VEXDREN-2710 file (C-alpha; in Angstrom, 1 decimal):
% VEXDREN-2710
k/r/px/py/pz
1/MET/-19.5/164.5/172.4
2/THR/-16.2/162.7/171.9
3/PRO/-13.2/164.7/173.1
4/ALA/-11.2/166.1/170.3
5/SER/-8.1/164.4/171.5
6/ALA/-9.7/161.1/170.9
7/ARG/-10.7/161.8/167.4
8/GLU/-8.7/162.0/164.2
9/ARG/-8.3/165.5/162.8
10/GLU/-11.5/166.6/161.2
11/ILE/-12.5/168.5/158.0
12/LEU/-15.1/171.1/158.8
13/LEU/-17.4/171.3/155.8
14/THR/-20.1/173.9/155.5
15/GLY/-22.8/173.5/153.0
16/ALA/-22.8/169.7/153.3
17/THR/-26.6/169.6/152.5
18/GLY/-26.1/171.5/149.3
19/PHE/-25.2/170.1/145.9
20/LEU/-21.4/170.7/145.8
21/GLY/-21.1/170.1/149.5
22/MET/-22.8/166.7/149.1
23/GLU/-20.5/165.7/146.3
24/LEU/-17.5/166.6/148.4
25/LEU/-18.9/164.8/151.4
26/HIS/-19.4/161.6/149.3
27/ARG/-15.7/161.8/148.1
28/LEU/-14.4/162.4/151.6
29/LEU/-16.2/159.3/152.9
30/THR/-15.5/157.0/150.0
31/ARG/-12.1/158.1/148.8
32/THR/-10.3/159.1/152.0
33/ASP/-10.2/158.1/155.6
34/ARG/-10.9/161.6/156.9
35/THR/-13.6/162.4/159.4
36/VAL/-16.0/165.3/158.8
37/LEU/-17.7/167.9/161.0
38/ALA/-20.8/169.4/159.3
39/PRO/-22.4/172.5/160.6
40/VAL/-26.1/172.3/159.6
41/ARG/-28.9/174.8/159.9
42/ALA/-31.3/173.1/162.4
43/ALA/-33.1/173.7/165.7
44/ASP/-30.6/171.6/167.7
45/ASP/-27.9/169.0/167.2
46/ALA/-30.4/166.1/167.1
47/ALA/-32.2/167.8/164.2
48/ALA/-28.9/168.5/162.5
49/GLU/-28.0/164.8/162.7
50/GLY/-31.4/164.0/161.2
51/ARG/-30.7/166.3/158.3
52/LEU/-27.3/164.6/157.8
53/ASP/-28.9/161.2/157.9
54/THR/-31.2/162.2/155.0
55/VAL/-28.2/163.5/153.0
56/LEU/-26.2/160.3/153.6
57/ALA/-29.2/158.1/152.6
58/THR/-29.4/160.1/149.3
59/LEU/-25.7/159.8/148.7
60/LEU/-24.9/156.3/149.8
61/GLY/-28.2/154.4/150.2
62/PRO/-27.5/151.0/151.8
63/ASP/-23.9/151.9/152.5
64/ALA/-24.7/154.9/154.6
65/GLY/-24.6/153.0/157.9
66/ALA/-21.1/151.7/157.5
67/LEU/-19.7/155.2/157.0
68/ARG/-22.0/157.1/159.4
69/HIS/-19.4/157.1/162.2
70/ARG/-17.0/159.3/160.2
71/VAL/-19.2/162.3/160.0
72/ARG/-21.1/164.3/162.7
73/ALA/-23.4/167.2/162.4
74/VAL/-23.9/170.2/164.7
75/ALA/-26.7/172.8/164.6
76/ALA/-25.2/176.1/163.4
77/ASP/-26.6/179.2/161.8
78/LEU/-23.8/180.9/159.9
79/GLU/-25.7/184.1/159.7
80/GLN/-25.7/184.4/163.5
81/PRO/-22.6/185.9/165.2
82/GLY/-20.6/183.1/166.6
83/LEU/-23.0/180.6/165.2
84/GLY/-25.2/181.4/168.1
85/ARG/-22.7/179.6/170.4
86/SER/-20.4/180.8/173.2
87/GLU/-16.7/181.1/172.5
88/ALA/-16.0/178.2/174.7
89/GLN/-18.4/176.1/172.7
90/ARG/-16.9/177.2/169.4
91/ARG/-13.4/176.4/170.6
92/ALA/-14.5/172.9/171.7
93/LEU/-16.2/172.5/168.3
94/VAL/-13.0/173.0/166.3
95/ALA/-10.5/171.6/168.7
96/GLY/-10.0/168.7/166.3
97/VAL/-10.3/170.6/163.0
98/ASP/-7.3/171.1/160.7
99/THR/-9.1/171.9/157.5
100/VAL/-12.1/174.1/156.8
101/VAL/-14.0/173.9/153.5
102/HIS/-16.6/176.7/153.1
103/CYS/-19.2/175.6/150.5
104/ALA/-22.2/177.2/152.1
105/ALA/-23.7/180.2/150.3
106/SER/-26.9/181.7/149.1
107/VAL/-27.0/181.2/145.3
108/ALA/-30.1/183.2/144.7
109/PHE/-29.6/185.9/142.1
110/THR/-32.4/188.2/143.1
111/LEU/-31.9/188.6/146.9
112/PRO/-31.8/192.2/148.2
113/LEU/-28.2/193.2/148.8
114/PRO/-28.4/193.3/152.6
115/ASP/-29.8/189.7/152.6
116/ALA/-27.2/188.4/150.2
117/ARG/-24.5/190.0/152.3
118/ARG/-25.8/188.4/155.4
119/SER/-25.5/185.0/153.8
120/ASN/-22.4/185.3/151.7
121/VAL/-20.3/187.9/153.4
122/ASP/-21.2/187.8/157.0
123/GLY/-21.5/184.0/156.8
124/THR/-18.0/183.7/155.4
125/ARG/-16.7/186.0/158.1
126/THR/-18.3/183.8/160.8
127/VAL/-16.7/180.7/159.3
128/LEU/-13.3/182.4/159.2
129/GLU/-13.7/183.5/162.9
130/LEU/-14.5/179.9/163.8
131/ALA/-11.5/178.6/161.8
132/ALA/-9.2/181.0/163.6
133/LEU/-10.1/179.2/166.9
134/ALA/-8.8/175.8/165.6
135/PRO/-5.4/175.3/167.3
136/ASP/-4.2/173.0/164.5
137/LEU/-5.6/174.8/161.5
138/ASP/-3.7/173.9/158.3
139/ARG/-5.9/175.5/155.6
140/VAL/-9.2/177.1/154.6
141/VAL/-10.6/176.3/151.2
142/HIS/-13.2/178.9/150.2
143/VAL/-15.7/178.2/147.4
144/SER/-16.5/181.3/145.4
145/THR/-17.7/181.6/141.7
146/ALA/-15.9/182.3/138.5
147/TYR/-18.6/184.9/137.8
148/VAL/-17.1/187.3/140.4
149/ALA/-15.4/188.5/137.2
150/GLY/-18.7/190.3/136.5
151/ASP/-20.1/191.5/133.2
152/ARG/-17.0/192.3/131.1
153/PRO/-15.5/190.9/127.9
154/GLY/-12.2/189.2/127.5
155/VAL/-10.4/186.6/129.6
156/ALA/-11.0/186.6/133.3
157/HIS/-7.7/185.5/135.0
158/GLU/-7.5/183.6/138.2
159/HIS/-5.3/186.1/140.0
160/GLU/-7.8/189.0/139.4
161/GLY/-10.1/190.1/142.1
162/ASP/-11.9/193.4/142.3
163/VAL/-10.8/195.3/139.1
164/GLY/-13.8/197.6/139.0
165/GLN/-16.1/195.1/137.2
166/THR/-19.9/195.4/137.2
167/SER/-21.7/192.6/138.9
168/ARG/-24.8/191.2/137.2
169/ASN/-26.6/190.6/140.5
170/THR/-26.2/190.6/144.3
171/TYR/-24.9/187.0/144.2
172/GLU/-21.9/187.9/142.2
173/ARG/-21.3/191.1/144.1
174/THR/-21.4/189.4/147.5
175/LYS/-19.2/186.5/146.5
176/LEU/-16.6/189.0/145.3
177/GLU/-16.9/190.8/148.7
178/ALA/-16.6/187.5/150.5
179/GLU/-13.3/186.8/148.6
180/ALA/-11.9/190.1/150.0
181/VAL/-12.9/189.0/153.5
182/VAL/-11.0/185.7/153.0
183/ALA/-8.0/187.5/151.7
184/ALA/-7.9/189.8/154.7
185/SER/-8.3/187.0/157.2
186/GLY/-4.6/186.2/157.6
187/LEU/-5.5/182.5/157.6
188/PRO/-3.8/180.0/155.2
189/HIS/-6.3/179.8/152.4
190/CYS/-7.1/179.1/148.7
191/VAL/-10.1/179.9/146.6
192/LEU/-12.0/177.6/144.1
193/ARG/-14.1/179.4/141.6
194/PRO/-16.6/177.2/139.8
195/SER/-18.7/178.5/136.9
196/ILE/-22.3/177.2/136.4
197/VAL/-22.3/173.7/138.0
198/VAL/-24.4/171.1/136.4
199/GLY/-25.0/167.3/137.0
200/ASP/-22.4/164.6/137.1
201/ALA/-20.8/163.8/133.7
202/HIS/-21.3/160.0/134.2
203/THR/-24.8/159.8/135.7
204/GLY/-26.3/163.3/135.2
205/TRP/-27.2/163.4/138.9
206/THR/-28.0/166.7/140.5
207/PRO/-30.6/167.6/143.1
208/ALA/-30.6/171.3/141.9
209/PHE/-32.3/172.0/138.6
210/ASN/-31.6/175.7/138.1
211/VAL/-29.8/178.2/135.9
212/ILE/-29.4/176.4/132.5
213/TYR/-31.9/173.7/133.5
214/TRP/-34.8/176.1/133.5
215/PRO/-34.6/177.2/129.8
216/LEU/-33.8/173.7/128.7
217/GLN/-36.9/172.4/130.5
218/ALA/-38.9/175.1/128.8
219/LEU/-37.4/174.3/125.5
220/SER/-38.2/170.6/125.9
221/ARG/-41.9/171.5/126.3
222/GLY/-42.0/173.9/123.4
223/LEU/-42.5/176.9/125.7
224/LEU/-39.7/179.0/124.3
225/PRO/-40.5/179.7/120.7
226/VAL/-38.2/182.7/121.0
227/ILE/-35.2/183.4/123.1
228/PRO/-34.2/186.9/124.0
229/GLY/-30.5/187.1/123.8
230/ASP/-27.3/186.6/121.9
231/PRO/-26.8/183.2/120.1
232/GLY/-23.1/183.8/120.3
233/GLY/-23.1/184.5/124.0
234/ARG/-21.3/181.8/126.1
235/ALA/-22.8/179.9/129.0
236/ASP/-19.8/178.4/130.9
237/VAL/-21.1/175.2/132.5
238/VAL/-19.0/172.5/134.2
239/THR/-20.0/169.1/135.5
240/VAL/-20.0/168.7/139.3
241/ASP/-17.5/165.9/139.2
242/VAL/-14.9/168.2/137.8
243/VAL/-15.5/170.7/140.6
244/ALA/-15.8/168.3/143.4
245/ASP/-12.6/166.4/142.4
246/ALA/-10.7/169.7/142.4
247/LEU/-12.2/170.7/145.7
248/LEU/-11.1/167.3/147.2
249/ARG/-7.5/167.9/146.0
250/LEU/-7.4/171.3/147.6
251/ALA/-8.8/169.9/150.8
252/CYS/-6.7/166.8/151.1
253/GLN/-3.5/167.0/149.1
254/GLU/-0.5/169.4/149.5
255/ARG/-1.6/172.8/150.7
256/ARG/-2.1/175.3/147.9
257/THR/-2.5/179.0/147.9
258/GLY/-4.1/181.4/145.4
259/THR/-7.3/181.1/143.3
260/PHE/-8.3/178.4/140.9
261/HIS/-11.0/178.4/138.2
262/ALA/-13.1/175.2/137.8
263/ALA/-14.9/176.1/134.5
264/ALA/-15.2/175.1/130.9
265/GLY/-13.0/178.0/129.7
266/GLU/-12.6/177.9/126.0
267/LEU/-14.8/174.8/125.8
268/ALA/-17.8/176.8/127.0
269/PRO/-20.8/176.4/124.7
270/THR/-22.6/179.3/123.0
271/ALA/-26.3/179.8/123.6
272/GLN/-26.8/178.5/120.0
273/ASP/-24.8/175.4/120.8
274/LEU/-27.1/174.6/123.8
275/VAL/-30.2/175.2/121.7
276/ASP/-28.9/173.0/118.9
277/LEU/-28.2/170.2/121.4
278/ALA/-31.7/170.6/123.0
279/VAL/-33.3/170.5/119.5
280/GLY/-31.5/167.3/118.7
281/HIS/-32.2/165.6/122.1
282/PHE/-35.8/166.5/122.4
283/GLY/-36.8/166.6/118.8
284/ILE/-38.3/170.0/119.0
285/GLU/-38.7/172.9/116.6
286/PRO/-35.8/175.3/116.7
287/PRO/-36.6/178.5/118.6
288/ARG/-35.6/181.9/117.3
289/PHE/-33.2/184.3/119.0
290/VAL/-34.6/187.9/119.3
291/ALA/-33.2/191.1/120.6
292/ILE/-33.6/192.0/124.3
293/GLY/-36.9/193.8/124.7
294/GLU/-38.7/191.9/122.0
295/ALA/-40.0/189.1/124.3
296/PRO/-40.9/191.0/127.6
297/ASP/-43.0/188.1/129.1
298/ILE/-40.1/185.7/128.8
299/GLU/-37.7/188.3/130.1
300/ARG/-39.8/188.9/133.1
301/TYR/-40.0/185.2/133.9
302/ALA/-36.3/184.3/133.2
303/GLY/-34.7/187.7/133.7
304/ALA/-32.3/186.5/136.4
305/PHE/-30.8/183.8/134.2
306/LEU/-30.7/185.4/130.8
307/PRO/-27.4/187.4/131.4
308/TYR/-25.6/184.1/131.7
309/PHE/-26.5/183.3/128.1
310/ARG/-24.9/186.4/126.6
311/VAL/-21.5/186.4/128.2
312/ARG/-18.8/187.4/125.8
313/GLY/-15.8/186.6/128.1
314/SER/-14.1/183.4/129.1
315/PHE/-12.3/182.1/132.2
316/ASP/-8.6/181.3/132.2
317/LEU/-7.8/177.8/133.5
318/SER/-4.0/178.0/133.9
319/ARG/-4.1/177.4/137.6
320/GLY/-7.1/175.2/137.6
321/ARG/-5.4/172.7/135.3
322/THR/-2.7/172.3/138.0
323/ILE/-5.3/170.8/140.3
324/GLY/-6.7/168.5/137.7
325/VAL/-9.5/170.7/136.2
326/ALA/-10.2/169.0/132.9
327/PRO/-13.7/169.9/131.7
328/ARG/-15.5/167.8/129.1
329/PRO/-17.1/169.4/126.1
330/VAL/-20.8/169.8/126.7
331/PRO/-21.9/167.8/123.6
332/GLU/-20.2/164.8/125.3
333/VAL/-22.3/165.0/128.4
334/PHE/-25.5/166.7/127.3
335/ASP/-27.6/163.6/126.7
336/THR/-26.6/162.2/130.1
337/LEU/-27.6/165.4/131.8
338/MET/-30.9/165.6/130.1
339/ARG/-31.8/161.9/130.6
340/HIS/-31.4/162.4/134.3
341/ALA/-33.4/165.6/134.3
342/VAL/-36.3/163.9/132.6
343/ARG/-36.0/160.9/134.8
344/ALA/-36.2/163.2/137.9
345/ARG/-38.9/165.3/136.2
346/TRP/-36.7/168.3/136.5
347/GLY/-36.5/167.9/140.3
348/ARG/-40.2/167.0/141.0
349/THR/-39.4/163.3/141.5
350/PRO/-35.9/163.3/143.0
351/VAL/-33.6/160.4/142.3
352/ALA/-31.0/159.6/144.9
353/ARG/-27.3/159.8/144.0
354/TRP/-26.7/156.1/144.7
355/GLU/-29.8/155.1/142.6
356/ALA/-28.4/157.2/139.7
357/GLN/-25.1/155.3/140.0
358/GLU/-27.0/151.9/139.9
359/LEU/-29.0/153.0/136.9
360/ARG/-25.8/153.8/135.1
361/ALA/-24.2/150.5/136.0
362/ALA/-27.2/148.6/134.8
363/ALA/-27.4/150.4/131.4
END
């Protein structure tokens, strides 16, 4: 391992193998000269480097080799106290780190609360304890979710934390709890709260076809003749480029404090808007909205996602706009998102990020 004194200051990025983490990693390597340390869940450091090689091949294709020297991976389990390493090892690990970006999380909506806490709360605490060992720490950037606002009407403001809201699931609850852990850490920090992150606005690329993609896939196949829910409910979706660009600014530009939404805000489409777009794109028969309880089979199958299609609130973007959050209306990007989803067979035939870029350039 190269001594920290011989390396440039590093950005420690958790979640580098996940969707948002991959997008930030791509930006760090192609838009900055920063070096990156990526803790990766793996049996050992060699296996961690192997996982990173796979990520870089997906992101950069033939250009991966030229940038490989600027990122290193280490085996780490964020759910283990101290990452499963001694304090001396942890200190050596972060000796050259000045910025920590914590993207890693479990985004499963249905985990039992103890399991969700282990991933999202204990994992955050472990990362903060690691950050505190970095002698030159400048900032921690914590990725949360706008949906910590919970199930409530009205505008959710960026300065609000726990105001007694009801969480829809253990994901929202534990991300709210994790924010409290960050706030109590005493470390210089800021928080980015994305809403529902979908593919890139320009290429449609995503490796993760979940949340809104599931009902859209079912609609495209004529498998949703009825939709249990509220046609006027809003689904706040934001393209990943908007979120990753904001995250890059928080990580690499002047240090900021506080909380920032990366969301559609007032541009969030209604459930009816999404259905109308799908009907137009796929040429299908319009489904019918029905009351909750009238389509029990569908509700059992899609119950975890349905609450996100009947939200009556919205997210304030006052602070988000100061870091460049400028969401595009969903009708402007919908066809691009769906073309990529179909090309990738909704995740069954993955398309690499660099390939999606080449396809766009050739179009």
